[in-house]
C-alpha positions in Angstrom: -48.2 -2.3 9.5 -47.0 -0.8 12.9 -43.7 -2.2 14.1 -45.5 -3.6 17.2 -47.5 -5.9 14.9 -44.6 -7.3 13.0 -43.6 -10.9 13.7 -40.6 -11.4 15.9 -38.0 -14.1 15.7 -35.2 -15.2 18.0 -31.7 -14.4 16.9 -30.7 -18.1 17.1 -33.6 -19.0 14.8 -32.5 -16.3 12.3 -28.9 -17.6 12.3 -30.2 -21.1 11.7 -32.5 -20.0 8.9 -29.7 -18.0 7.1 -27.2 -20.8 7.6 -29.6 -23.4 6.1 -30.2 -21.3 3.0 -26.4 -20.8 2.5 -25.7 -24.5 3.1 -28.4 -25.5 0.6 -26.7 -23.2 -1.9 -23.5 -25.3 -1.5 -21.6 -23.2 1.0 -19.5 -25.2 3.4 -21.2 -25.6 6.8 -18.7 -23.6 8.9 -18.6 -20.8 6.4 -22.4 -20.7 6.2 -22.7 -20.5 10.0 -20.2 -17.6 10.3 -21.8 -15.6 7.5 -25.3 -16.1 9.1 -24.0 -15.1 12.5 -22.3 -11.9 11.2 -25.4 -10.9 9.2 -27.7 -11.4 12.2 -25.3 -9.6 14.5 -25.4 -6.6 12.1 -29.2 -6.5 12.6 -28.9 -6.8 16.3 -26.5 -3.8 16.3 -29.0 -1.8 14.3 -27.2 -1.8 11.0 -30.3 -3.1 9.1 -28.8 -2.2 5.7 -25.9 -4.6 6.3 -27.6 -7.4 8.2 -29.9 -10.1 6.9 -31.0 -7.7 4.2 -27.8 -8.9 2.4 -28.7 -12.6 2.5 -30.7 -12.6 -0.8 -28.0 -10.8 -2.8 -25.3 -13.1 -1.3 -27.4 -16.1 -2.5 -27.6 -14.5 -5.9 -23.8 -14.1 -6.0 -23.4 -17.7 -5.1 -25.8 -18.8 -7.8 -23.8 -16.8 -10.3 -20.5 -18.3 -9.2 -19.3 -14.8 -8.1 -18.9 -15.9 -4.4 -16.7 -19.0 -3.6 -18.5 -21.6 -1.6 -15.5 -23.4 0.0 -11.8 -23.3 0.2 -9.2 -21.3 2.1 -7.4 -18.0 1.7 -3.9 -18.0 0.2 -1.1 -16.5 2.2 0.7 -14.1 -0.1 3.1 -12.6 2.4 3.8 -13.3 6.1 5.9 -11.5 8.8 5.9 -11.8 12.6 3.1 -9.1 13.0 1.6 -8.9 9.6 0.1 -11.0 6.8 -1.4 -10.5 3.4 -4.0 -13.0 2.1 -5.7 -13.6 -1.2 -9.3 -14.3 -0.2 -10.1 -16.2 -3.4 -13.5 -14.6 -3.5 -14.6 -16.4 -0.4 -17.5 -15.0 1.7 -16.2 -11.8 3.4 -17.7 -12.4 6.9 -15.9 -15.8 7.2 -12.6 -14.4 5.9 -12.8 -11.4 8.2 -13.4 -13.5 11.3 -10.4 -15.7 10.3 -8.3 -12.5 9.8 -9.4 -11.2 13.2 -8.4 -14.5 14.9 -5.0 -14.5 13.1 -4.3 -10.9 14.0 -5.2 -11.6 17.6 -2.8 -14.5 17.7 0.0 -12.3 16.4 -0.9 -9.6 19.0 -0.6 -12.2 21.8 3.1 -12.4 21.1 4.0 -9.2 19.4 1.5 -6.7 20.9 -0.1 -6.1 17.6 -1.1 -8.0 14.5 -2.4 -7.0 11.1 -4.0 -9.0 8.3 -4.9 -7.4 4.9 -7.1 -9.4 2.5 -7.4 -8.9 -1.2 -10.1 -10.4 -3.4 -12.5 -11.0 -0.5 -16.2 -10.9 -1.2 -18.4 -8.3 0.6 -17.8 -8.3 4.4 -21.2 -6.9 5.6 -21.4 -4.9 8.9 -18.0 -4.0 10.2 -19.2 -3.5 13.8 -20.3 -7.2 13.9 -16.7 -8.3 14.3 -15.6 -6.0 17.1 -17.2 -7.7 20.1 -15.1 -10.8 19.3 -12.0 -8.7 20.2 -13.3 -6.5 23.0 -14.6 -9.5 24.9 -11.0 -10.6 25.1 -9.7 -7.2 26.2 -8.3 -6.4 22.7 -8.6 -3.4 20.5 -9.7 -4.1 16.9 -9.7 -1.9 13.8 -11.5 -3.1 10.7 -11.6 -1.2 7.4 -12.8 -2.1 3.9 -13.1 -0.9 0.4 -14.5 -2.3 -2.9 -12.2 -1.6 -5.9 -15.1 -2.2 -8.4 -17.4 0.5 -7.0 -17.4 4.3 -7.6 -20.0 6.1 -5.6 -18.4 8.9 -3.6 -17.3 12.1 -5.1 -14.0 13.9 -4.2 -14.4 17.1 -2.3 -15.2 19.8 -4.9 -15.7 17.3 -7.7 -18.8 16.0 -9.6 -17.8 12.5 -10.7 -18.0 9.5 -8.3 -14.6 8.0 -7.9 -14.4 5.8 -4.8 -16.4 3.7 -2.3 -17.8 4.9 1.1 -14.8 3.1 2.6 -16.0 2.4 6.2 -13.8 2.2 9.3 -14.7 0.5 12.5 -13.0 0.2 15.9 -13.8 -1.8 19.1 -12.4 -0.5 22.4 -12.7 -2.5 25.6 -13.7 -0.5 28.7 -14.6 -1.2 32.3 -18.2 -1.6 31.2 -19.8 -2.0 27.8 -17.3 -1.7 25.0 -17.1 1.3 22.7 -18.0 0.2 19.1 -17.3 2.7 16.3 -18.5 2.0 12.8 -18.7 4.9 10.3 -18.3 5.4 6.6 -16.1 8.1 5.3 -19.0 9.4 3.2 -22.0 11.1 4.8 -24.0 7.9 4.4 -23.7 4.4 3.0 -24.9 3.2 -0.3 -27.1 0.7 1.4 -29.0 3.3 3.3 -29.4 5.6 0.3 -30.7 2.7 -1.8 -33.0 1.6 1.1 -34.5 5.1 1.2 -34.8 5.2 -2.6 -36.6 1.9 -2.7 -39.0 3.1 0.0 -39.8 6.3 -1.9 -38.2 8.4 0.8 -35.8 11.3 0.9 -32.6 11.3 2.9 -32.5 13.3 6.1 -30.3 16.0 4.5 -28.6 17.0 1.2 -26.1 14.1 1.5 -25.6 13.6 -2.3 -25.0 15.6 -5.4 -26.8 15.0 -8.7 -25.0 14.6 -12.0 -25.0 18.4 -12.4 -23.2 18.9 -9.1 -26.2 20.2 -7.1 -26.6 19.1 -3.5 -29.8 16.9 -3.1 -31.6 14.8 -0.6 -33.1 12.6 -3.3 -31.4 9.1 -3.4 -32.8 8.6 -6.9 -29.9 10.8 -8.0 -27.6 7.8 -7.7 -29.6 5.9 -10.4 -29.5 8.5 -13.2 -27.3 8.3 -16.3 -24.7 9.6 -15.6 -25.2 9.0 -11.8 -24.9 11.4 -9.0 -22.7 10.7 -6.0 -22.5 10.4 -2.3 -20.8 13.3 -0.6 -17.8 12.6 1.6 -18.1 13.0 5.3 -18.3 16.8 6.0 -20.5 17.5 3.0 -20.0 20.5 0.7 -18.4 22.6 3.4 -15.8 20.2 5.0 -15.8 17.2 2.7 -12.1 17.4 2.4 -11.9 15.8 5.8 -14.1 12.8 4.8 -12.3 12.4 1.5 -8.9 12.4 3.3 -10.2 9.6 5.5 -11.5 7.8 2.4 -8.0 7.9 0.8 -6.4 6.6 4.0 -8.8 3.6 4.1 -8.1 3.0 0.4 -4.4 2.9 1.0 -4.6 0.6 4.1 -6.9 -1.9 2.2 -6.2 -1.9 -1.5 -2.7 -0.3 -1.2 -1.3 -2.7 1.4 -3.0 -5.8 -0.1 -1.7 -5.0 -3.5 -5.0 -5.2 -5.3 -7.3 -2.3 -6.1 -8.7 0.0 -8.7 -5.6 -0.4 -10.8 -6.6 -4.0 -11.4 -9.3 -5.7 -13.4 -12.7 -5.5 -11.8 -14.1 -8.9 -10.5 -17.5 -7.8 -9.4 -18.9 -7.0 -5.9 -16.3 -7.7 -3.3 -13.8 -6.1 -1.0 -10.3 -5.5 0.2 -10.0 -5.6 4.0 -7.7 -4.3 6.7 -7.9 -6.0 10.1 -5.6 -4.9 13.0 -5.6 -6.1 16.6 -3.7 -4.4 19.5 -3.2 -5.9 22.9 -3.3 -3.2 25.5 -1.2 -5.4 27.8 1.8 -4.8 25.5 1.4 -1.0 26.0 0.2 0.8 29.1 -1.7 -2.3 30.4 -5.4 -3.4 30.1 -6.4 -2.0 33.4 -5.0 1.4 32.5 -6.6 1.3 29.1 -10.0 0.5 30.6 -9.6 3.2 33.2 -9.0 5.8 30.6 -11.8 4.6 28.3 -14.4 4.6 31.1 
């Protein structure tokens, strides 16, 4: 069916639909609304692998008891400009929005604030959080990793060892904000699986098979043993992407004190959220002038 013939729905209707399904699964109302909003925003930003496409697997996680339906994060450590939370397996979108708000509050007094969250559930599209900060003239940095997943190979290696470890940043400007959202692997697992399920190849040789051969076939991720995603930079310059992957791993799992050295708990995440107030540095007007 051509895209012009597909039914269209308003964003508000999609948020309401997703929130209703989550609420009927027992998720607390405010949490359900935030999760639905973040998933819909992901689609509106074009990240269709990390938008409402995730709603069905989230509902499955709730049904299995792998995603907590209500409660609050536990504060593990707190300083003037930094906190560590235990997310208690609560929905990642809700936790990340709360972390962003807390980091912004710290930045209002200290110029910067950072919250790291361990034992969060999956946090969906990282770019979906950025507008909440840039609309207030703030810079936001969001990073995540999943200590239970091994999908990306080290540069020069053949065995998957780490997650795609995305990093996102929102920069306020004098016009539309700059939103950066990239994985430190060439592509995300979500896109590779989406192409696999559609019977399609990837746009390039972005993976290696289990023999170490570069391939554009996403089915290579489903063999036994599996292939792997290549780090950003591919076979030639993948040491750059893998270096970025290690940095994200350190700022999420390392700072939160929970990662691959701990017992797996299933699909989830460790999260790094940092907010900077340009007014504490060269000033917001100067920042906007130099970022167009």
